[in-house]
C-alpha positions in Angstrom: 8.8 66.5 -7.7 8.4 65.3 -4.2 11.3 63.6 -2.4 10.5 61.1 0.3 13.2 59.3 2.2 12.2 55.6 2.9 14.2 52.6 3.7 14.1 49.8 1.2 11.9 47.8 3.7 9.5 50.8 4.0 9.3 51.1 0.2 8.6 47.4 -0.2 5.8 47.7 2.4 4.3 50.7 0.7 4.4 49.0 -2.7 2.8 45.8 -1.3 -0.3 47.9 -0.5 -0.8 49.0 -4.1 -3.3 47.6 -6.5 -2.0 45.4 -9.4 -2.6 48.3 -11.8 -0.6 50.7 -9.6 2.2 48.1 -9.3 2.4 47.8 -13.1 2.7 51.6 -13.4 5.5 51.6 -10.8 7.3 48.8 -12.6 7.0 50.6 -16.0 8.4 53.8 -14.5 11.3 51.9 -12.9 12.0 50.1 -16.1 12.4 53.4 -18.0 15.2 54.2 -15.6 17.1 51.1 -16.6 16.8 51.3 -20.4 20.2 51.2 -22.1 21.2 52.1 -25.6 22.6 49.5 -28.0 26.1 51.1 -27.7 25.9 50.8 -23.9 24.8 47.2 -24.1 27.8 46.5 -26.4 30.2 48.1 -23.9 28.8 46.0 -21.1 29.2 42.8 -23.2 32.8 43.8 -24.1 33.6 44.3 -20.5 32.1 41.0 -19.6 34.2 39.3 -22.3 37.4 41.1 -21.1 36.7 40.1 -17.5 36.1 36.4 -18.4 39.3 36.4 -20.5 41.3 37.9 -17.6 42.1 41.2 -19.3 40.4 43.2 -16.5 39.7 42.4 -12.9 36.8 43.1 -10.5 36.8 45.6 -7.6 35.0 45.3 -4.3 31.6 47.0 -4.0 32.8 49.1 -1.1 35.5 50.7 -3.3 33.1 51.3 -6.2 30.5 52.8 -3.8 33.2 55.2 -2.3 33.9 56.5 -5.8 30.2 57.2 -6.5 29.6 58.7 -3.1 32.2 61.4 -3.9 30.2 62.5 -7.0 
């Protein structure tokens, strides 16, 4: 595997130069990274219902990011 560090803007520019077929291949590869199981989807929907009902609260993105940066 090759690792390349690009900014989001650089990545967008690189992708804009691809052919339609290449863009489709990139989209398919990215979509595989975001597939979720039925149990995960159900958990997300439960959390959404709990949030809307006031049983749980939201947190600022900066706080969440700090937690992930520690991992």
